[in-house]
C-alpha positions in Angstrom: 0.0 0.0 0.0 2.8 2.4 0.9 4.4 1.7 -2.5 1.3 2.7 -4.4 1.1 5.9 -2.5 4.7 6.7 -3.2 4.3 6.0 -6.9 1.1 8.1 -7.1 2.7 11.0 -5.3 5.7 10.9 -7.7 3.6 10.7 -10.8 1.1 13.4 -9.8 3.5 16.3 -10.1 4.8 14.9 -13.4 1.2 14.8 -14.8 0.4 18.3 -13.6 3.6 19.7 -15.2 2.8 18.0 -18.5 -0.8 19.3 -18.5 0.5 22.9 -17.8 3.2 22.6 -20.5 0.7 21.3 -23.1 -1.1 24.7 -23.0 2.1 26.6 -23.4 3.2 27.3 -27.0 6.7 28.5 -26.2 8.7 29.2 -23.1 10.6 32.1 -24.6 7.9 34.2 -26.1 8.3 38.0 -25.7 5.3 40.2 -25.2 4.8 42.7 -28.0 4.9 42.9 -31.8 7.4 40.0 -32.2 4.9 37.3 -31.2 3.1 37.5 -34.5 6.4 37.2 -36.4 7.3 34.2 -34.3 4.1 32.4 -35.0 4.7 33.0 -38.7 8.2 31.6 -38.3 6.8 28.4 -36.7 4.3 28.1 -39.6 7.3 28.2 -42.0 9.2 25.6 -40.1 6.4 23.1 -39.6 4.3 21.9 -42.5 0.8 20.5 -42.6 0.4 16.7 -42.3 -0.8 16.3 -45.9 2.3 18.0 -47.2 4.5 15.9 -45.0 3.0 12.7 -46.2 3.4 13.8 -49.8 7.0 14.6 -49.1 7.6 11.0 -48.0 5.4 9.5 -50.7 7.4 11.3 -53.4 10.1 8.7 -53.3 8.6 5.3 -53.1 10.3 1.9 -52.8 10.1 1.2 -56.5 11.4 4.5 -57.7 14.7 4.3 -59.5 17.8 5.4 -57.8 20.0 8.1 -59.2 23.4 7.3 -60.5 25.1 9.0 -57.5 23.1 6.9 -55.0 23.9 3.7 -56.9 27.6 4.6 -57.2 27.8 5.5 -53.5 26.2 2.3 -52.5 28.6 0.3 -54.7 31.6 2.1 -53.2 30.3 1.2 -49.7 29.9 -2.4 -50.7 33.4 -2.6 -52.3 35.0 -1.0 -49.2 33.2 -3.5 -46.9 34.2 -6.4 -49.1 37.9 -5.2 -49.1 37.8 -4.9 -45.4 36.3 -8.4 -45.0 38.9 -9.8 -47.4 41.7 -8.2 -45.5 40.4 -9.5 -42.2 40.0 -13.0 -43.6 43.6 -12.9 -45.0 44.9 -11.8 -41.6 43.0 -14.6 -39.9 44.2 -17.2 -42.4 47.9 -16.0 -42.0 47.5 -16.1 -38.2 46.1 -19.6 -38.3 48.7 -20.9 -40.7 51.5 -19.5 -38.4 49.8 -21.1 -35.4 49.6 -24.4 -37.1 53.2 -24.3 -38.2 54.4 -23.5 -34.7 52.2 -26.2 -33.2 53.5 -28.7 -35.8 57.1 -27.7 -35.0 56.6 -28.0 -31.2 54.9 -31.4 -31.7 57.7 -32.6 -34.0 60.4 -31.5 -31.5 58.6 -33.2 -28.6 58.2 -36.4 -30.5 61.8 -36.4 -31.5 63.0 -35.8 -28.0 60.7 -38.6 -26.7 62.0 -41.0 -29.3 65.7 -40.1 -28.5 65.1 -40.5 -24.8 63.3 -43.9 -25.1 65.6 -45.2 -27.8 63.1 -45.5 -30.6 65.8 -44.6 -33.1 69.5 -43.8 -32.9 70.6 -40.2 -32.5 73.3 -40.0 -35.1 73.1 -41.2 -38.8 76.4 -43.2 -38.5 74.8 -45.5 -35.8 72.0 -46.6 -38.0 71.9 -50.2 -39.2 72.0 -50.7 -42.9 69.9 -53.4 -44.5 
């Protein structure tokens, strides 16, 4: 119960402020002759809803692109592809170096193990000839 009272008490001033501000046209309006000029300026900035919808309908989904738009899109795609190719090449080079190092470490370990356990002689002149 106490929570609902707290929530209501915090929301009540917010609602009152929004109601008061909805009636206010502008906070920085000067009294005098400039108010008419300012309302005219706001009419120039904002357009009616019908004009706004026509503005967005002018360019539909199926309307052809201009050459500049097409060329800019192609440049973006090419730059992205080059960046991806570069990243893939770097990744492949890194993986190849990692594999080579791992192979070398494994080969050295195997060679040391074989020498220690006598799996094959150390020196070529100790090998048996068949």
